[in-house]
Residue, then its C-alpha position, 0 to 999 in steps of 0.5 A: m430834664p425839665e423840672i417843675g419850678p418855683a412860683h414866680n417871685g411876688e406873684i399874687k396867688l389866686g384865691r382857692a375858692l372852689g371846693l368839690g361842690g363848686g367843681i361839680a357845679l362847674v362841670v354840670g353848669s358847663i356841660i348842661g346848657m340850652g342844648i338839651y332843651a333844643l336838641v332833644g327833638p332832633i336826637a330823638a328823631n334820629s335815634g328813637k327809643a335808642m336815645w339812651l344808648a346815644f347818650i351813653i356813647a357820646m358821653i363816653i367819647s367825651a370823657i375819653g377825650v377829657i382824660p388827657i387834659i384831666q390827667a395834665a390838670s391832676a399833675v399840674p394844677r396850674a391855671g391855664v393848663g391848656y397853653l402850659i402842657t402844649s408849650r412845654l410838651a411840644s413848643p410855645l408857639l403851638g401852645m399859644l396858637v392852640s390856647i388862643w384858638a381854644i379861647i375863641g372856640a369858647a367865646c363862640g360857644t358862649g356867644i351861642v348861649c347868649i344869642g339863644f338866651a337873648g332870643a328866649i328873653a326877646s320873645y316875652w317883649p311886647w314891643g313891636i320893633d325888629k325882633a332880630l335887632e332886639i336879640k343882636l343888642l340884648s346879646l351884647v348885655f351879657p358880657v357887660l353884666f358878667m364883667g360887673l359880676y367878676l369885679f367881685k370875689l370869685q366866691l360870688a361867681n362860684w355861689l351863683e354857679i351852684v345856686m343856678v345849677i341846683l335851680k336847673l337840676l330842680a327844673l329838670g328833676a321836676f320834669i323827670v319825677a313828674g313824668i315817672f309818677i304821671l305817665t303809664n309807661p314813662l321810660q321805654f328803652s331799646f336797642t333798635p334806632p328807627l333809622g338804623l346805623t346812619g340815624m344812631v351815628m347822627a343822633i350820637v354826633l347831636c348827643y356829643t354837642t350836648c356832652m362838651g364842657f368837661q375841659v373847663i374845670a382843668e383851668m381852675g387847678e389853683e383856684m380849687k382846694n386840693p385840686k389833684r383830688n377835686i378836679p377828677l372827682s368833680v369830672i366823675i361825679g358831675g359827668l355821671l349826674v349829667l348822663v343820669v339827667y340826660i337818659l331820664v329826660g330822653g325817656i320821659f320825652m319819647s313817652t310823651v311825643p309819638y315818633d315822627y321824624d319830621a315833626m321832631m325835627k321841626m320842634k322849636s321847644p321839644l322839651l317844653d312841648s313835651a311837658r305840656t302833654f302832661l304838666p300844668e302851665g306853672f310846672v311848664a314855666f319852671l321848666g322854661l326858667g331851667a333853660a335860663f338857669a342853663a344859659i347863666t351857668a354856661i356863660n358863668a363857667a366859660a367866664m370863670a375858666m378860660p381867662r386862665e389861659i390868657l393869665a398863663q400866657g401873661r405869666d410866661g411873658i409871651l403876652p405882656s405881663f399886664f394880662a397876668r396881674v391878679s387883683p389883690r382885692t378879688l384874688t382873680p385875673i380881672r384883666a384876663i377876664g376882661v380880655y375874655l369878655l371883650v373877645l366875646f363881646l366882639l365876636l357877638c358884634l359880627q351878628f351885625a355883619g351877617v354871621d349867623m348861629d352855624f358860624y358860632g357853632v363851627m368855630a366853637a367845635i374847632g376851637i375846643l376840639l383842637m385843644t382836646v386833640v393836641g392835648a391828647f397826644l402831648v399828654i403821652r409825653l408827660p410821664g417822661r418830661f415831668p416824672e415827679a409831677y406825674n408820680n404825685a398826681y391824683i390820677k395816674v393814667p399809664r402811658a400805655w393807655l394814654i396812646p389809644i386814648a389819644i388815638i380814640t379822641a382824634v378818630t372821634s373828634l376830628p371827623f366831627v370838626v370836618l362834618v360840621m365844616l361841610d355842613y356849614k355854607n360858608t366854609w371859606l369864611i372859616l378857613a380864611l378866618l383860621a388862615g388869617v388868625t394863625l398868621v397874625i399870631i405866628l408873626y406876633y410870636f416871633l416878633r415878641v420873642r425876639w423883643l424878650k431875648a433883646r431884653g436878656v430874657n432866656w426864653r428857651e429856659r423859661t419855657k422848660t419849667i412849669s412853676l407852681i403855687d404851693e397848695 
């Protein structure tokens, strides 16, 4: 029976810089991005005053999908849990495929934020040069800036996340509180969407895109204090906080903007347009700053979490051990972080080849949801393969529950992937990229394993266990 093994000999431990507050900030920061600022109009157009219900359903679906990965992180609080669980409960090859696609997906999701943030900044610049070129060049600056940030200890990035999340919540909170006290009938809720079931389904899909991001907290197991407790609590508290903010923001929006499907769908800055109907320009500007804070927290959250997937592969040896090095000065996997931000930088360079925002959106959905669905089914095997880790977990979801959770995750996630692919005008490009990268990974994997075995590495035995770092 597979066992949890000891820590790698001589391995420098990652610094435990994240407490419960940092975990909640990471969850809130990764979920509340610029999406709520841009999508509240289309969501309202499809759901009307039933928007609150669309948010609740979307959040429940998103939360159900993340239960398996949180179960895994609670049982095995190790960096790169996505790769580790998939490689141990299925195969190292599948683990590498899923992990790398999740990294690409997360980087594409971050790329959307970088481009959107660059567009917001460029709109205020007075220079008369090509705005599209300005946005492309400016978006490339963010990976470089965050690489500079991570040359310092994780505490700095953690405190940046906490401060930016607080400022973001203050901006959205000012919109909510002012709306409740100024507007005559600020919160109007209904069970009847104006476009019926079809519109409600589309609203739920749009809401779902604003509710993704729970997964990042699972990657931080080694860097959280008391991770078996704080990871699930961060998800629960952070998720509820996000849900309350979304429902109240949606309610205020519907009270200020007359329902008109076409007009709502065309709104470029729906939340700011709503604020201008009852708030002075200074408050509107602060709310606009909240979008900037949202962008920073989303970029920072992904840069904190996803490089741990690279670290885990380096520890196994499937990637060169170079990527597994932890800096003794910062106690962070600075090389893995550098690789992740380089991937982000290169993906952003695709803009110069004509790639549009839709491309990044489709790639983000595929990469993130692929890991979610595969992990959901594999975690069913966790109690049988690693019973000691499962029994010691802070959260123990009964195996009988894990099976329907996996099915629900697949039923809700896979159609969403199909929908976004069918809606994308260059689906062939996505399929070609999927096939090409997958073939390269498979070829590399077999060559690398052959190389390891030639040097006396018992690859099969190595990938049966999960080494842990003592808390």
